[in-house]
N, C-alpha and C positions, 0 to 999 in steps of 0.2 A: 778509761778502758774500755776495750771493745767487748762488750758483754756476751756478744755471740761467737766469740772465739773458741776454736777446739783445742786450744792447747791447754796443758794441763797445769793446775795451778801447783805452785810448789812453793817451797821456804822463801825463793827470793820475792815472792809477792804479799808476805806478811806484813809488811809495812803500809801497803794500801789498805788494809784493814784494821786500822789501829783504834777504831772507835770502841765505844761501849754497849752499843745496841745489840740484840740477839744475831741479827744478821752478821755483823764483824765478828761476833764470838764463832757463828758456824764457819764463815769463810776461811778465819785463822786454823779451826780444826781441820777444813778441807786442804788448805795450804801444807799442813803438817803432814798430812796422809799422803801427799803427791802421787794422787791416782785419778785425779777427777778433771774433765775437761771444765773449763771455767763457765762454758755456755750451761752444761747440766747443773751448776750452782746455781745459776741466776733462774733457769727455768723452773726447777724445782721449789726454789725459794717464792716466787711468784705464784706458782699455782697452790702451794700451801697456803699462802695467806689468804687468796681468795675462796679456797675450800673452807677454811675454818671461820670465815666470817658467816659461811651458811650453814656449814654442818658442824655439830659439835658430838663428842662421843662416840661410842662403838669402835669395834675391833677394825682395825685399818687393815685392808687387803691391798697391797701394791702389786698388780699384775705386770708383766714384761717390765720388771723392776729395774733390771741393769744394777746399780750400786746399791739401790735401795734409799738413797738418801731421801726422797720425797717421804717414805715411810716414817723415817726418823724425825723429819721436820714436824710431821702432823702430830707426832707425841709430844714434841717439844712445845707447840703452839698450844696444844689443849692435854693437859695430863690425865683428863677422866677417860681417856681412852686406855681400855686395860695393857693392850700390846697391839703388835702388828705382824702380820704375815707378807714376806716380799719372795714373789715367785717369778722366776724366769727360766725359759726352757736352757740356757747356759749360763750361769752366772759368772761374772767377770772374777778373774783369780783375786782382785784387789778389793772386792766388795767387802771381804773380814776384816782387811786393813782399814778401812773408812769407817767402818761398824764400829772398831775398837778404838780407834780415835775419837770419835763421838762420844762413845762410852766413858772415856777417861776425862773429856770435859764435863759431862753430864751422868754422872754414877746412876741418877735414877732411869737411863736407859737402859743399863745392864740386864740382858735376858729377856728383855722385852719385844725385840725385834727377831723374829724366827726366819732363817732363810730357807727357802725351797727349791732345787733345781727340778724341774720336770715340766710338764704341759700344763697349760692354766687350770685345765680341767681337774687336777688334780687335787685341788683346794677346796674344800667344801662351804661353800657361802650361805650365808644366813641373811635374813631380814633387818639385824641389827648391825651388820657390816656397813662398813665406808668403803666403798670398791673405788681405786685411782691407779689411772696411769697416764705416762707421760711418753707421748711419742711412739706407741703402738702402731708400727709401720702398716699402712694399708688396711687391709681386711682384718688383722689383727684388733685394731679399734673395733670392729663389729662383732668379734669375738667377746671382747671384754663387756660391751654393751649388752650383748645375749646373755653371758652369764650373770651379771649384775641383776639385769632385770629379770630374769627367771628366779631369782632368789627374792626379789623384791627388796634390794639393797638399794642405799642412795650411791650414787655415782659421781665420779668426775673425771673426764677424759680430755686430753689435748692431741688431737688427732695429727697425723702427718703421712706424709708419702701416698697421696690419693692414687688409687691405680682406675684411672677414669674408664677404661676397658672393661673393668668387671665391677665397679661398684654401682650401687644404684643411686643414681642422680634425680630420681624422683619427676623426671622431666620437666627438670628448671634449666637444663644447660643452655635453653635459648634466652634466658633472663639473666643469668648470670655465671660466673667462671665456673669451671667443671668442680675443682676443689670446695667452693663453698656451695653448690648445690648439694654435693656428696654430703656435708655437714649439715646443711638444710635439712635434709632428707631425715637423716639420722634424729635431729632434735623433733622434727614433727613424728616419727615413728615412735620415738620416746612417750610423746604427748597420746598416741593412739593406745599406748600400754597402759596408759592410766598414771604416768608420770607427770609432775610438776616440773618445768623446764625452765634452766635459767641459761644464757649465754652472756658470755664476758669474753674479753680479751687479755693477754698479758702483753706486756711492751713489744713492739714490733722489732726494736732494735736488739732484742734476744735473738728472736726467732720470727720469720714472717709467716711460719706456720704457728700461729698465735690464738686460735680460737679455742676457747675453754668451754665445754659442754657439761652442765652440771644437772643432776635431776634428782628427785625423790619421790617415793611412790605415795600416792593418794591425791593427786592434784588431777585437776579437771582439765 
C-alpha cells in the first residue's frame, strides 16, 4: 500500500487493516469515517508514537489541526492527558464525523477533544501543555513554535512547505539544502530559548517532509 497516497480511506480498505493492533483499530475507524486521506493517517500515527515516547501527560493542543486525528491519537496512547484542544482557522466539515467515529470505537474519548475554529492565538497555552502540529505550512510552523515557547510548553512539529525567500536559513544554505537549513535553524533557536531539543524522522515513504522537531523547556 502507498502510505503517501492522498486518496481517502473508505470501507473498501477495511480488509487491509484486519489485525488486532491499536493502529489497525484506528485505521478501521478512519476507513468507516470515509473522510481522511491515507497519508494523514500514517503521518499522525508515526508522529503520535514518537511524541508519546518522549512526552507524557498534559493537555494536548493541536494547532493547525485539520481533522484533529493527532489529538485523538495522543489521548489514546496516553490516557493520563485530561483532554485536548484542536485548533484551525478553518476546520474541515468532516472533522466532526471522524471524531464521532473514533468516539464510537473508544467511548472514553467522548467529550475530551474540543474543536476551536479561529486563529491559533485564540487558545491560551500553559506550561503544562503539549503543543503539536503536523505540516503547518511554511511560516505557520514558526508561529506554532513561537506560541509554544512563549508559554514554556513542550512541543512537537513536523514542518513542511518551507518558504526559502522568507524563512530564516541561519546562514546555513551554503552547507545544506534550504529546507534542512530552515529546520536546523529552528532547532538551534529553540536551544537558545532554553529548550532541550530532540530531532527525529518519520518514514520517508509517507512524506519526504519527514523531520520531526521536539522540544521541552529546561534544557541547556
